[in-house]
N, C-alpha and C positions, 0 to 999 in steps of 0.2 A: 637306154640310159634311165635315170631316175624319173625324168619328166615323162618319158614314154610310159613307164610303169604306172604313174599316177593317173594319166589320161585313160589307160585301159581299165583301171579299177573304177574310176568315175563313170565310164561308159557302161560297165557291167552293172553298177548300182542302178543307173537309170533304166536299163533294160528290165531289171527285176521289178522295178516300181510300175512300169507302164504295161508289162505283159503279165497278166495274172497267172499264167501257166508256168512261169519261170520259177526257179528254185528259191528266189529271194522273197517269196511270199511269207508274210508274218502271220503267226497264230494259226497254223493249219488245223482244220477240223473244228474250229470254234463256230458257235452259232452266230447268226447275224445280230448286231446290236439291237437291244430292245427299242421299239419305236416310241416316239414322244407320246403318242396317244395312250399306249399301254402304260408307260411310266406315269402319265398324268392320272389315269384311273387308279393306279396303285397308291399314289401319294395324295390324291385329292386335287381340288382346283387351286388356282392361284399359286402354282409352284413354278419357280423360275430356275433354269439350269445354267450352270457356268462351268468353267474348266475345273473347278474345285468341287463339283457335286451339285446338289440341288438345295433349294431353300425357298422360303416364302417370298413372293414378289413384294416389291415396295408397296406399303399401304396395308399389308396383311400380316397376321401373326398366327401362330399355332393355337388352335382352340384347345383348352385343357381337356375337354371331354373326349373329342374325337381324335386329337392329334393331327388333324388336317389344318391347312392354312385357310381357315374360314372366318377368323376373327378380324374385323376391320380395325384400322387405326385412324384416329382423328388427331392430327398434330396439335390443333388448338384447343382440344378438349371440348366436351359437350355440355359442361356445366350441369344444369338440371335435366338435360335430355340424355339421349344415348346415341352411340355411333352405329350407323346402319350401313355405311360404305366408307371407303377411304376418304377422309376429310368431308364427310357428309353426316350431319347430325339431324336427328328427329327431335324436335323441341316440344315441350308440354303444350304450347299454344297452337300446335298443329303445323307450324312452319318448319322448313328444312333449310339448313345452311351449314357453313363450315364450322360454326359454333353456336351455342345458345346463350341468350342474355341471362344474366343472373337475376333472380327476383329482387326487387328493390329492398334495401335495408338489411340484407343478410350479412353484409360485410361491415356494418357500422358506418359511422360518419366519415371515416378516413379510407374506406374501401379496403380491398384486399387483392392480392395477386393470386393467380391460379397455378398450382403445381400439377401438371398434367402428365399422365402416363397410361398408355393402352386405352385411350378413349375416355378415361374417367378423370375427374378433376377433384382436387382437394384445396379448400381455401387456406391460404397462408397469409397472415397479417403482414402488412408492410412494417418497416421500422417506425415505431411510434414517434410522434412529434415531441419536442422538448416539453416537459411538464406532464407527460403521459407515460403510463407503464403498460406493458403487455401482460394480460391475464387470460387464463383459460376459463371460458364460460360454457354453459350448456349448448350455446349456438356457435361455438368455435372460439378462436382467438380474438380478443378485442383490445383496443387501446382505451384505457380508462384514465381519468384525470387523477393526478397525484395531489393529495391534500398537503400543500407545503406548509400550512399553518401548524402542522404537527411538529415541525422542526424549525419554522421561521423565527427569527429574533426580532419581533416587532416590539417597540417600547409601549405602544398603545394597543389598539385592537387590530387583529389580523383577519383579513377577509379573503377566503379562498376563491379563486376565479378559475375559469376553464384554461388550463395550461399554465397557471401561475398564481400569484397572490398579490394583495396590496395591503399596506399598513395604513391604518387610520388613527387619528388622534381625537381626544375628547374635546368638549366645548372649551373655547379659549386657548386651544393649542393648535399648532400647525405642524405638518410633516416637514422634517429637515431635508436638506439636499441629498442626504444619503438614503432617503426613502424608507428608512427604518426607525429612526429616532424622532422624538417629538420636541418641539420648542414652543415657548410661550408666544401667543399672539398679542401684540400691543394694540388692544382695542381703542386706546385713546387716540390713535392715529386717525380713526374715523370720526373723531369729535362727537361722541355720543352724549356728552354732558353739556349743559347750558353754560356753566362757568368753568369749573376746574375738574380735571380727570386725573386720577392716579391709577396707573396700571399695577396689577398684581398677577401672580402666577395663575394662569388660567382664568383670570377675571379682571375687573376694574371697579373703581369706586368714584362716584361724583361728589363734589363739595361746592359750597357757594362762597362768594366773597363776603367780607364783613357787612352787616346790615341786611343780609338775606338768609333765608333758611330753606333747606331742601324740601321740595314738594314730595308728596307721598309716592309719586311715580319713580322716585330716586334718581331723577335726571334733571328736572326743572328746578329753578330757583325762584322763590317768592320774596 
């Protein structure tokens, strides 16, 4: 019956697999597969094989000159040093490690991130803080202060600061609550005059009661 036929076919397949002399042998007359050592010599070192072929082992890439897997990769980048083995950098100070410290000051006050690829790194400035703009310089990308006084609407004097600006008012004036406009300061509140004080825009004037005259210092009464 059908079950008996299936069992016979399965048995025949097993026999052909386990007995090399049987007619079920695959690829008759072919050479033996190339050994790993021979294939390694042909492709170079650091080659890993898989079911889909061969490729560079993790941590290595093909060197442009030789075409062999001899160029190491450093995942964290080597900064001012160079990659000598997977995730092993040789640094200018003679030290070795997974990365090399950047020389101080190369990234500016706000620092920079490292964009790394194939063991080399390139400085990429972070997003600049408010009040700063990103500009290209001879040393790379930098965050530089924006001079807000070029566009700020100060009624008095505008003073540019790092990351911002402040408005200042002249003598006898004070900054309003809006931090942009100026308003008169009532100097008479501080009683600068011996007798009488009259406030004026940006200034004040002293006077004396009847029977007195103003001293040369413009404040005292005689």
